[in-house]
C-alpha positions in Angstrom: 0.2 -0.5 -0.1 0.9 4.1 -0.9 0.7 5.1 2.6 3.3 2.2 4.1 6.8 3.9 2.7 4.8 7.2 3.8 4.4 5.7 7.4 8.7 4.3 7.5 9.5 7.5 5.8 8.2 9.6 8.5 9.2 6.5 11.7 12.8 6.6 9.9 12.7 10.6 9.8 12.3 10.7 13.7 14.5 8.3 13.8 17.1 10.4 12.7 15.8 13.2 14.6 15.7 10.9 17.7 19.4 10.1 17.4 21.4 14.1 17.1 19.5 14.6 20.3 19.7 11.4 21.6 21.9 8.1 20.8 20.6 5.5 20.0 22.5 2.8 20.1 22.0 2.0 23.8 18.3 2.8 23.9 16.1 -0.5 23.9 14.1 -0.8 20.3 10.2 -1.4 22.8 12.1 2.1 24.2 12.5 3.5 20.4 9.4 3.1 19.2 8.2 4.7 22.3 10.4 7.7 22.3 9.0 8.1 18.4 6.0 7.2 19.0 4.8 4.1 17.7 4.9 0.8 18.7 7.9 -2.6 18.7 5.8 -4.0 16.5 5.3 -1.5 13.8 9.7 -0.9 13.3 9.7 -4.2 13.0 7.7 -4.2 10.3 9.3 -2.0 8.2 12.9 -2.6 9.3 13.0 -5.9 10.3 15.1 -5.4 14.2 17.1 -2.8 15.8 19.4 -3.4 13.5 18.1 -2.9 11.0 16.6 0.9 11.6 20.7 1.7 12.4 21.4 0.6 8.8 18.3 2.7 7.9 19.1 5.3 10.1 23.5 5.4 8.6 22.0 4.9 4.9 19.1 8.1 5.8 22.3 10.5 7.3 24.9 9.4 4.8 22.4 10.0 1.4 21.9 13.4 3.2 25.8 14.0 3.0 25.9 13.0 -0.7 22.8 15.6 -1.3 24.7 18.5 1.0 27.5 16.9 -1.4 25.6 17.4 -5.1 24.1 20.1 -3.9 27.8 22.5 -2.8 27.4 24.7 -5.9 30.0 23.5 -9.0 31.0 26.9 -9.7 33.6 27.5 -6.0 37.1 25.5 -6.3 37.0 22.3 -5.3 39.3 23.0 -2.4 36.4 24.4 -1.1 33.8 22.4 -1.8 36.4 19.8 -0.6 36.5 22.4 3.2 32.6 22.4 2.8 31.8 18.8 3.1 34.1 18.1 6.1 32.6 21.7 7.5 29.5 19.4 7.4 31.0 16.8 8.3 33.5 17.3 11.4 30.5 19.1 12.5 30.0 18.4 16.4 26.2 18.3 15.6 26.8 15.8 13.3 29.1 13.2 16.0 25.7 11.4 17.9 25.5 9.6 13.7 29.6 9.4 12.7 29.5 7.3 16.1 26.9 5.3 15.1 28.1 4.9 12.3 30.8 3.8 13.1 28.9 1.2 16.1 26.9 -0.4 13.0 29.7 -0.7 10.0 32.3 -2.6 13.0 28.5 -4.7 14.1 28.7 -5.5 9.8 32.1 -6.3 8.9 31.5 -9.0 12.3 28.4 -10.3 10.1 26.1 -9.2 12.9 22.7 -9.5 11.6 20.4 -7.5 10.1 23.5 -5.2 9.7 25.2 -7.0 6.1 22.8 -4.7 4.4 25.1 -1.7 5.9 28.1 -3.1 3.0 26.2 -2.6 -0.2 27.5 0.6 -1.3 29.2 2.2 1.3 32.2 3.3 -0.1 30.9 3.1 -3.4 28.0 5.2 -3.0 31.0 7.6 -2.7 33.4 6.6 -5.0 31.2 7.1 -7.7 30.3 10.6 -7.2 33.6 11.9 -6.7 35.4 10.3 -8.9 32.8 11.8 -11.1 33.2 15.2 -9.7 37.2 15.3 -9.9 36.5 13.6 -13.1 34.3 16.9 -14.1 37.5 19.1 -11.9 40.0 17.9 -13.2 41.8 14.7 -12.6 42.4 12.5 -14.9 39.9 9.8 -15.8 42.4 7.1 -14.7 43.0 8.3 -11.5 39.6 10.0 -10.5 38.5 6.7 -9.1 41.3 5.7 -6.9 41.9 9.6 -5.8 38.1 9.2 -4.6 38.6 5.8 -2.8 41.3 8.0 -1.1 38.8 10.6 -0.2 36.3 8.7 1.2 39.3 6.2 3.5 41.1 9.7 5.1 37.7 12.1 5.2 36.1 8.5 7.5 40.4 8.8 9.4 39.6 11.7 9.7 36.7 11.7 11.3 37.1 8.5 13.6 40.4 10.1 14.3 37.6 13.5 15.9 35.2 11.6 17.7 38.6 9.1 19.5 40.8 12.1 20.3 38.0 15.7 20.1 41.2 17.5 18.8 39.5 19.8 16.3 42.3 21.3 15.3 44.5 18.3 15.0 42.1 16.5 12.7 41.4 20.2 10.6 44.6 20.8 10.4 45.4 16.8 8.8 42.0 17.8 6.1 43.7 21.1 5.0 47.4 18.9 4.2 45.4 16.5 3.0 43.5 19.2 0.5 46.8 21.2 0.2 48.2 17.7 -0.9 45.5 17.2 -3.7 46.0 20.8 -4.8 49.2 21.0 -5.8 48.7 17.3 -7.8 46.2 17.6 -9.5 46.7 21.4 -10.1 44.6 22.8 -8.3 41.8 20.3 -8.5 40.7 19.3 -5.4 37.6 17.3 -4.4 36.1 16.7 -0.7 
């Protein structure tokens, strides 16, 4: 039925919002359902399990981040695009989502039930659009995918560093250095 998708989307939006303010990894499915104004049965119906809901939340937040990247003004210098994306990703308001991302990612890597879906596209969903952006910004097509993958790896590594240490200045300096390396390698072309 058409309204079931709308109900799922509304629950997912509410879970994303709840996660931003309270975190959800340590909350039981019943507690989360009560906080979202629904029943645990509805969450199970729409997401299969608590882990399925966590994966859905992570995927939704990731999709919003990719949409932010896609919406950045294409006339901006690539370094500035990278800096703006980094500012968004490293904003303390994003930390609850990022902690959840790494927690669910780790569970998926350990083959925890209902989290395997997390691994589907977790890298490629970022590599493909960044590689396209790289090519548009003058990175040779033969280098575009590898540099996009490197960009994803560096960004995730620095986010993990930031969450572990809280060293915003040190991590920002490292990202600036990474962007400068891209700038030097591609004559002014840098993405993410």
